[in-house]
C-alpha positions as CSV (number, residue, x, y, z in Angstrom):
1,A,-33.5,-20.5,14.5
2,H,-34.4,-21.3,18.1
3,G,-34.3,-18.2,20.4
4,I,-34.9,-15.6,17.6
5,K,-37.6,-13.4,18.9
6,D,-37.7,-10.3,16.7
7,A,-37.2,-9.2,13.1
8,G,-33.8,-7.6,13.7
9,S,-32.4,-10.9,15.1
10,M,-33.9,-12.8,12.2
11,H,-32.2,-10.5,9.7
12,L,-28.9,-10.9,11.5
13,F,-29.2,-14.7,11.4
14,W,-30.1,-14.6,7.7
15,Q,-27.1,-12.4,6.9
16,A,-24.7,-14.7,8.8
17,A,-26.1,-17.8,7.0
18,R,-25.7,-16.1,3.6
19,L,-22.1,-15.1,4.3
20,L,-21.3,-18.6,5.5
21,L,-22.8,-20.0,2.3
22,R,-20.7,-17.6,0.3
23,E,-17.4,-18.5,2.0
24,N,-17.8,-22.2,1.7
25,S,-19.6,-23.0,-1.5
26,A,-20.1,-20.0,-3.7
27,P,-17.9,-19.8,-6.9
28,I,-16.5,-16.4,-5.8
29,R,-15.3,-17.1,-2.3
30,S,-14.1,-13.6,-1.4
31,M,-17.6,-12.0,-1.4
32,G,-18.0,-12.6,2.3
33,R,-14.7,-10.9,3.2
34,I,-15.0,-7.5,1.6
35,S,-16.6,-4.3,2.7
36,V,-17.7,-3.0,-0.6
37,R,-20.5,-4.1,-3.0
38,P,-19.0,-4.4,-6.4
39,R,-20.9,-3.2,-9.5
40,T,-21.8,-6.0,-11.9
41,Y,-19.3,-4.7,-14.5
42,Q,-16.5,-4.7,-11.9
43,L,-16.8,-8.5,-11.7
44,V,-15.7,-8.9,-15.3
45,P,-11.9,-8.7,-14.7
46,L,-12.3,-11.1,-11.8
47,L,-14.1,-13.7,-14.0
48,M,-11.5,-13.2,-16.7
49,A,-8.7,-13.8,-14.1
50,L,-10.2,-17.0,-12.9
51,R,-9.8,-18.4,-16.4
52,L,-6.0,-17.6,-16.5
53,D,-3.0,-19.3,-15.0
54,P,-1.0,-17.4,-14.2
55,V,-3.3,-14.3,-14.1
56,R,-1.9,-11.7,-16.5
57,L,-4.4,-8.8,-17.1
58,L,-4.2,-5.3,-18.4
59,I,-7.1,-3.4,-16.9
60,A,-7.5,-0.2,-18.9
61,D,-10.9,1.0,-17.7
62,D,-11.7,4.7,-17.8
63,V,-10.9,7.0,-14.8
64,G,-13.6,6.5,-12.1
65,V,-14.8,3.2,-13.3
66,G,-13.0,1.4,-10.5
67,K,-9.7,-0.2,-11.5
68,T,-8.6,-0.3,-7.9
69,I,-11.6,-2.3,-6.8
70,E,-11.4,-4.6,-9.8
71,A,-7.7,-5.4,-9.0
72,A,-8.2,-5.8,-5.3
73,L,-11.2,-8.1,-5.9
74,I,-8.8,-10.4,-7.9
75,A,-6.2,-10.2,-5.1
76,R,-8.8,-11.0,-2.4
77,E,-10.1,-14.0,-4.4
78,L,-6.7,-15.5,-5.1
79,W,-5.8,-15.0,-1.4
80,D,-9.0,-16.7,-0.2
81,R,-8.5,-19.6,-2.6
82,G,-5.0,-20.1,-1.2
83,E,-3.3,-19.5,-4.5
84,I,-1.2,-16.6,-3.1
85,R,0.1,-15.8,0.3
86,R,1.8,-12.6,-0.5
87,L,1.0,-9.6,-2.7
88,A,2.5,-6.2,-3.6
89,V,1.2,-3.1,-5.2
90,L,3.7,-0.9,-7.2
91,C,2.4,2.6,-7.7
92,P,3.5,6.2,-7.9
93,P,4.5,7.6,-4.5
94,Y,1.4,9.9,-4.2
95,L,-0.9,6.9,-4.5
96,C,0.6,4.7,-1.8
97,D,-1.5,5.8,1.1
98,Q,-4.7,5.6,-1.0
99,W,-3.9,2.0,-2.0
100,A,-3.1,1.1,1.6
101,K,-6.4,2.6,2.8
102,E,-8.5,0.8,0.1
103,L,-6.9,-2.6,0.8
104,S,-7.3,-2.2,4.5
105,E,-10.8,-0.8,4.8
106,K,-12.6,-2.5,1.9
107,F,-10.7,-5.8,1.4
108,H,-9.5,-6.6,5.0
109,F,-5.8,-6.8,4.1
110,Q,-3.1,-5.5,6.5
111,P,-0.7,-3.6,4.1
112,V,2.4,-1.7,4.9
113,V,3.6,1.2,2.8
114,V,7.2,0.9,1.7
115,N,9.0,4.1,0.6
116,S,11.9,6.2,1.5
117,A,10.1,7.7,4.5
118,T,8.9,4.4,6.0
119,V,11.5,1.8,5.2
120,G,13.7,2.7,8.2
121,L,10.8,2.2,10.7
122,L,9.7,-1.1,9.0
123,E,13.2,-2.5,9.2
124,R,13.1,-2.2,13.0
125,E,10.1,-4.7,13.0
126,V,11.9,-7.2,10.8
127,P,14.0,-10.1,12.2
128,H,17.7,-9.7,11.6
129,E,17.9,-12.5,9.0
130,R,15.0,-11.2,6.9
131,S,14.3,-8.1,4.7
132,V,11.3,-5.8,4.6
133,Y,10.3,-7.3,1.2
134,S,10.2,-10.9,2.5
135,H,8.7,-10.2,6.0
136,F,5.5,-8.4,5.3
137,P,2.9,-10.4,3.3
138,V,1.0,-7.4,1.9
139,Q,3.0,-4.4,0.7
140,V,2.2,-1.1,-1.1
141,L,5.5,0.1,-2.6
142,S,6.5,3.3,-4.3
143,I,7.7,2.2,-7.7
144,D,10.2,5.1,-7.8
145,F,11.7,3.8,-4.5
146,V,11.9,0.2,-5.5
147,K,13.3,0.9,-9.0
148,R,16.6,2.1,-7.5
149,E,19.5,-0.2,-7.8
150,R,20.0,-0.7,-4.1
151,N,16.4,-1.7,-3.6
152,K,15.5,-3.4,-6.9
153,Y,17.4,-6.6,-6.6
154,L,16.4,-7.3,-3.0
155,F,12.8,-6.7,-3.9
156,L,13.0,-9.0,-7.0
157,Q,14.7,-11.7,-4.9
158,H,11.6,-11.8,-2.5
159,A,8.9,-10.6,-4.9
160,P,5.4,-12.1,-4.1
161,E,3.2,-14.3,-6.1
162,L,0.9,-11.4,-7.2
163,V,2.1,-8.0,-8.2
164,I,-0.3,-5.1,-9.1
165,V,1.2,-2.3,-11.1
166,D,-0.8,0.9,-11.0
167,E,-0.4,3.7,-13.6
168,V,1.7,1.2,-15.6
169,H,1.8,3.6,-18.6
170,G,4.6,5.4,-16.6
171,A,6.6,2.2,-16.8
172,T,7.0,2.0,-20.6
173,P,10.5,2.4,-22.0
174,A,9.6,5.4,-24.2
175,G,9.9,8.6,-22.3
176,G,13.3,8.9,-20.6
177,R,15.5,7.2,-18.1
178,E,13.0,7.1,-15.2
179,R,10.4,5.4,-17.2
180,H,13.0,2.9,-18.5
181,L,14.1,2.1,-15.0
182,R,10.4,1.4,-14.0
183,Y,10.0,-0.8,-17.1
184,E,13.1,-2.8,-16.3
185,L,11.7,-3.5,-12.8
186,V,8.3,-4.6,-14.1
187,R,9.9,-6.6,-17.0
188,A,11.9,-8.5,-14.5
189,L,8.8,-9.3,-12.5
190,A,7.0,-10.4,-15.7
191,D,9.8,-12.7,-16.7
192,D,8.8,-15.2,-13.9
193,P,6.3,-17.4,-15.7
194,R,4.5,-18.3,-12.5
195,R,3.9,-14.7,-11.3
196,H,0.4,-13.3,-11.4
197,L,0.5,-9.7,-12.8
198,L,-2.2,-7.1,-12.9
199,L,-1.4,-3.9,-14.9
200,L,-3.7,-0.9,-14.4
201,T,-3.9,2.3,-16.5
202,A,-6.6,4.5,-17.9
203,T,-4.2,5.4,-20.8
204,P,-2.7,2.3,-22.2
205,H,-1.8,3.8,-25.6
206,S,0.2,7.0,-25.6
207,G,0.3,7.3,-29.4
208,V,3.6,5.5,-29.6
209,P,2.9,2.0,-31.1
210,Q,6.2,0.5,-29.9
211,A,5.5,1.6,-26.3
212,F,2.1,0.0,-26.5
213,Q,3.6,-3.2,-27.8
214,R,6.1,-3.3,-25.0
215,L,3.3,-2.8,-22.5
216,L,1.4,-5.8,-24.0
217,G,4.6,-7.7,-23.9
218,L,4.5,-7.7,-20.1
219,L,1.4,-9.9,-20.4
220,D,3.0,-12.3,-22.9
221,R,6.4,-11.9,-24.6
222,E,4.7,-12.9,-27.9
223,F,2.3,-9.9,-27.8
224,E,5.3,-7.6,-28.1
225,S,6.0,-8.7,-31.6
226,W,2.4,-8.1,-32.8
227,D,1.8,-5.0,-34.8
228,P,-1.6,-3.5,-33.8
229,S,-2.2,-2.3,-37.3
230,T,-2.1,-5.9,-38.6
231,W,-3.7,-7.9,-35.8
232,T,-5.5,-11.0,-37.1
233,E,-8.9,-12.1,-35.6
234,E,-7.1,-15.0,-33.9
235,Q,-4.7,-12.5,-32.3
236,R,-7.5,-10.2,-31.1
237,I,-9.3,-13.1,-29.5
238,R,-6.2,-14.3,-27.7
239,L,-5.3,-10.7,-26.5
240,A,-8.9,-10.2,-25.4
241,R,-8.4,-12.8,-22.7
242,H,-5.8,-10.5,-21.1
243,F,-7.1,-7.0,-21.9
244,V,-10.2,-5.2,-20.7
245,Q,-11.1,-1.6,-21.4
246,R,-14.4,0.1,-20.8
247,T,-15.3,3.8,-20.8
248,R,-18.0,5.4,-18.7
249,K,-20.2,5.6,-21.7
250,D,-19.8,1.9,-22.5
251,I,-20.8,1.0,-18.9
252,A,-23.7,3.5,-18.8
253,A,-25.1,2.1,-22.1
254,T,-24.5,-1.6,-21.5
255,W,-24.3,-2.6,-17.9
256,E,-26.7,-0.5,-15.8
257,G,-30.2,0.9,-16.3
258,A,-29.7,3.8,-13.9
259,P,-27.0,6.5,-14.2
260,L,-23.8,5.6,-12.4
261,F,-21.6,8.6,-12.9
262,P,-22.4,12.3,-12.2
263,E,-22.9,14.5,-15.2
264,R,-20.2,17.2,-15.6
265,E,-21.6,20.7,-15.7
266,V,-19.3,23.3,-17.1
267,R,-19.9,26.9,-16.0
268,Y,-17.7,30.0,-16.2
269,E,-17.7,32.4,-13.3
270,G,-15.9,35.8,-13.3
271,Y,-14.1,37.3,-10.3
272,H,-12.2,40.4,-9.5
273,L,-8.5,40.5,-8.6
274,S,-7.3,42.7,-5.7
275,P,-4.9,45.4,-6.8
276,E,-2.0,43.5,-5.2
277,Y,-2.9,40.2,-6.9
278,R,-3.4,41.9,-10.2
279,A,0.1,43.4,-9.9
280,L,1.5,40.0,-9.2
281,Y,-0.3,38.4,-12.2
282,E,0.8,41.2,-14.5
283,A,4.4,40.9,-13.4
284,A,4.3,37.1,-13.9
285,F,2.7,37.6,-17.3
286,R,5.5,39.9,-18.4
287,Y,8.0,37.4,-17.2
288,A,6.2,34.5,-19.0
289,R,6.0,36.5,-22.2
290,E,9.7,37.2,-22.0
291,V,10.4,33.4,-21.5
292,V,8.4,32.7,-24.7
293,R,10.1,35.5,-26.6
294,R,13.6,34.1,-25.7
295,S,12.6,30.7,-27.0
296,E,12.4,31.9,-30.6
297,G,15.1,30.3,-32.6
298,L,15.5,27.3,-30.3
299,A,14.8,23.7,-31.3
300,E,11.2,22.7,-31.4
301,V,11.4,20.5,-28.3
302,R,13.1,23.2,-26.2
303,R,10.6,25.9,-27.5
304,R,7.7,23.7,-26.5
305,M,9.2,23.2,-23.0
306,R,9.5,27.0,-22.6
307,W,5.8,27.5,-23.6
308,W,4.7,24.8,-21.1
309,A,6.9,26.3,-18.3
310,A,5.3,29.8,-18.9
311,L,1.8,28.4,-18.9
312,T,2.4,26.4,-15.7
313,L,3.8,29.5,-14.0
314,L,0.7,31.5,-14.9
315,R,-1.6,28.8,-13.7
316,S,0.2,28.6,-10.4
317,V,0.1,32.3,-9.9
318,M,-3.6,32.3,-10.4
319,S,-4.0,29.4,-8.0
320,S,-2.6,31.0,-4.8
321,P,0.5,33.0,-3.6
322,R,2.0,29.8,-2.1
323,S,1.6,28.0,-5.3
324,A,3.2,30.9,-7.1
325,Q,6.2,30.9,-4.7
326,S,6.6,27.1,-5.2
327,A,6.5,27.5,-9.0
328,L,9.0,30.3,-9.1
329,E,11.4,28.4,-6.9
330,R,11.2,25.4,-9.1
331,R,11.6,27.5,-12.2
332,G,14.9,28.9,-10.8
333,V,14.5,32.5,-11.8
334,P,17.1,35.0,-10.6
335,L,16.7,35.9,-7.0
336,E,15.9,39.6,-7.6
337,E,13.1,38.8,-10.0
338,E,11.7,36.2,-7.7
339,E,11.7,38.6,-4.7
340,A,10.1,41.4,-6.8
341,L,7.2,39.1,-7.7
342,L,6.7,37.6,-4.3
343,E,6.7,41.0,-2.6
344,L,3.6,41.9,-4.7
345,A,1.8,38.8,-3.3
């Protein structure tokens, strides 16, 4: 402490010593390498992960609780312990940039985003004998890009030791071809018994028991054969090592003395439409009502689809003229009807 002459310097020296202690001897080595202060409850998945080999966790915490931070903490800890040297995040396309920002700013990784828009530029940085998937140690990938046949097998060939799958409920086999393709990709990753796998979703159970069982089967093949309605206590205990789910109410009641989440205030406010916008809305409403009328007599699924299409159109019209134009173009209405509505905007 020689040469420390003021309180500011002393505080800086104390912080440096504290971080040095964390990095070298604390049980959680990553605390000195992150730029976020985790809440106490956010350390629970990390402590669970440190008891597993390989790490297979389904983190199903509520929206806003911090699944991204919880998963990234595990990734940072495994990295700092030397247990992994490469990691990948598979997520929907619209979340790629957000994941890259979180990993970079809060957890000091250097990720690249791999999708249809970036892969060409990334390939220019890769030596001739290597692929994008083997060259970059930290990747954030669009799951819809990687699931394609021409990308899937190359990615699987060079898949890293740790894979995080965000919004994993969209990768269950129930729900159409796209979901099935995502599931096949994640299933292939899970089939490597040495791979660490973190599955994130706020909605693990969609109401389809078979889909939920297939999701649990990504953690352990045996879980897929367990019927949730007949779980034994022993099965629950075993599954609990791999599955964590907390709501905001759970955390507020159990973990912290002070409020953590803002209270939602619902209030209704009226507003007046301009004559032009009212004409647009009324025209859209007449069209939507006709769509619903024409659905009478159709099969239940098709009738429900027509109802949702009509509601979506009305919501878009009330959002903004540009939103209305986009919705009408996606809907594929006849050109003369589309132009008549848009002229009113």
